[in-house]
N, C-alpha and C positions, 0 to 999 in steps of 0.2 A: 461550515467553512466561512460564512459571511463574517461572523464575530472574529475569527482568527485573522481574516483579511483586514478588518478595521483596526484591531489591536496591533498588528504588524505594521500597518501604515503609520500609526501613531509613533511607534518606536523609530522607524526609518526617518520620519520627519524631524525627530529630535536628534538625528545624527548618531543614533545608538546602533548596537549590533544585534543580529538575530541568528538563531539556529533554526534551519528550515529544511524540509524535504525538497529535492529537486528531481530533474529527469535523470540524474545519475545517482550520486550518493548524497547523504545529508551534508548540508553546506553551512558555513558561517558566512553571513552576508552583512552588507550595509549599503548606504548610498555611495555609488561609484563616482559621484561628482564631489564628494566631501573628503578633503585631505585628513581632517580630524577623525572622521569615522573610519577611513581606511587605515590610519595609523593604529587605531584600536585593534583592528584585525591582525596586523603584524605583531602586536603585543600579545594577543591571545594565542596566536600560533607559535610565538617565540621564533619568528622567521625574519631573516634579513630582508630589508626592503629591496635589495637587488634581485630578489626572486619575485617575478610578477604574479599577478592574480588574474583569474578568469572573471570576465564581466558577462552578465546575462542581459539580453534585451528581449522584448516581446515580439519582434518581427523585423522585416527588412526596412520598414519606414524608420523605426527607431535606430537601427543600425546606421542608416544613411545620415542621421543627425550627428553621429560621432566619428564616422569614417567617410572621408570625402571621395575617395577613389575606389569604387567597388566594381570590378569587371562583371559583365553580364554572366560570364562563366561561373562566378561565385554565386550569384543570385540563383542561377539554374541548379547548381549543386545543392544549395540550401533548401530550395523548394522540393527537390526530389529525394533527399536523403531521409531515411527513417531513423538512423542511429544518431544520437546526440553528437554534433560536430562543432568543434571549436576551431576558429580560424584566427591566425595571427595576422593582423593588419598593420601597415605602416601609417605613420602620421595621423594618429587619432587627435580628436579635438573635443573640448568640453568636458573632459574627465579629470578627476583628481590627478595631480602630478605624480603621486606615489602609486598609482596603478599602472603607469606607463613605464615600460622597461627602458633601460639605459640606451638601447638602440632605437628609441622612439617608436616602439611597437606596442600593441595591446592584443590580448587574446579575448575574443568575444564569441559567445554562443547564443544563437536564437533558441530560447528554451521551448521545449515541447512538454509542458507539464501544467495542468489546469490551474493549480494554485499559483505557481510562479508567474504564469502568463497574466492572470488576473491581478496579481500583486504589482507587477511591473507596469502594466497598463494603467492601473489606478494611481500608482506613484508618479508615473510620467517620466521616469528616469531609469537608467540602468542600475542594477545592483551587483555587488561583488558576490562571487560564489567560489569559495575555496573549501576543500574537504575539512570535515569536523575533527581534526586531529592536530596535535602539536607537530610542528615541522619535523620530519624525519620518522615519526611514528607511523604505524600501520593505519591505513584508512579504514574507519569502521564501516562494516557492511550493514549495520542496522543501528537504530537509535539506542538500543540497550547496550551497544558496544562503545558508545561515545564516552570518553573519560570524564571523570568528575571535574577535572581541572577545566575542561572545555565547558561543561554544563554550568559550572559556577562562574565562568568568566563572561559569558554572553549576557546581554541585557534582557533578551526575550527568547523564549523557546516556543516555536509554533507547535500547537497541540494537534497535529494531523499526521496520519500515516506512521504512527509510532511503532507499529508492529511490522511494517514492511522491511524487507531485506533487499539490498542491492549492492552488487559488486561492479556494476556498470561504471565505466569511466568513458569520457567522451573521446572520440577520435580527435586528434589535434593536427591541424594542417597549417603550414606557413605559406602565405601567399608570396610568391617570388616576383621579382621585377618583370619577368617575361610573361606573367599571367598564369604560370603553371603553379602546381602545389608541391611542397615537400612534405611528406608524411612524417610527423614526429612521434605520433602514437596512434596505433590502430584500435 
């Protein structure tokens, strides 16, 4: 895993794209603070920029660097949930403009996956995580089901967990102004 970590960091630092295993499904990723890198993701997915992307961070401390107002209720939820949980926050900062939705929100998940945690921690910045499919196509449940167009479009494929299968998607919650959550996906 160490060699994969080093190779992946090199690619991310060059503002290139990766295909990698996550705590949900295989993802296409890049430096979430680089507009150039994020633009490549939209091109690979053939996706309109008006559709936002999920961002992964390695913990609450990194989350606080990119979202200024995080209620204690959110922190408690994140500490106690076992299922991957993505939360949509208002008024993000320090991220590429093209990962922020038109309503000035961003979807962020604290990842619970050994490789991803180590990668993000070593990189020191959040990374994009969007499913490894062309927009509108079925999300592949395993590496072997990822289309050749995706495999040929990314700059680097992480050579880990190629045999794993996952149909897990994250729960998606929107943080409302009153501090409550709206469930967008369970």
